[in-house]
Phi, psi and omega in degrees: 000131182274173185298328182298330180270327183290313187298310178301321181296321180289322179295324178297332180273007177084012178272116185257356177237122182230128176247121179248120179258135179239152180115185182286145175290155179302141179289133179274130181246137174277154175301143181247150174301153180256125178237123181234131176236122182216200177288175186300337181272001183303312180300315181292325178292322178296315179297318181301321183275335186226031184303316183295329181293335187235017183304318185258006182283159174279130190205161173204169181220125178260138186226135172232112178288327180295315181273351182065048187229136173233127182236110180261127180241121179246148187052054192298336182260002181275149178269316186258345185245025180275138177244127176237115180244117182248134174241133184225139175277137177238142173297139184301139182298324179296326180288311182293329181296332178279342180077024179294133180062023177246108185289356178264357182246123176216162184224153163283151184308315180296321179297316179293321178300316179295324180291315181289334180303323183271004183242035183300329181296339179280342183278140177291327182234130177294328179294317179296323178299313181295320182294315183292322178295318179294318180298317181294321181295326183263001189293313186298311181295320182293316180294317181300316182291322181287323177296320180298320182285335181266348183297117183266011179063017180243020176083020182260028181297320181299316179296320178296323177300312181299318181297316182292317180299313182297332182275345185254325185271142174294155181300321180199165173237153180255125178240152176237109183204158178288143175267328178245141181299129179090353180264166181286149177296147175227163183270131179224157173265135181233131177263139173264110182266127181247138179224144174288136183243047180078131180062235180256009181287147180226135175238141179245142172224159183249134184221138179217110175291322177305311184296318181300316181290317183293322179298315179298317180294317183292327175304308183295318182296316182293321178295317179299320178299319181286325178299320180300328183284334188243353188296334179277350182258329187216152176288124181258127181237121177271143178221000000 
């Protein structure tokens, strides 16, 4: 029925206000599954806030201590009303930014000195911070001069390099930084590994056995802490 017929009919019934809308009707949307990705505590926090909403729903929880991952699935057989809440542990950004235990990250001595110069707050000792930056800045010239004086012209430059490096660099430095994102900083020992890069070139990399062991341990501990919070609410399956 067009407007010419609708309006007179409405006026006859005493309706004096008429609103006519033209155009397409609003698009109807179906409910969509809910997917949430957060820190390792995301599943337990979700349950804490909405436990009553899912008390009787079919649900399960998958856990990987190695990957530091918890995946909570609520209304597991539903297509449109399924909730998936994932919590994941991440290595701390401050740790990864330094490239510790990353064999793909290396620095020239001057480059590493400049990087560490701005990170004094991570050092346990200000004196150690100043010493390592100074040692790295002077390392290339010192090594080059000592290798030249020690070179016996018999191809033993590499051995001389190792000898000189070992005599100049400290065995390790102590840093205080978080290993896992969102966790408190802890103290670790870090070694500065130096390698000859052909000719007189030198490359530095950072290595920490302490950090490697602690990260693995903390992954398992944090996952276990979260499992304790949710195990009475949902079936937990490790994989």
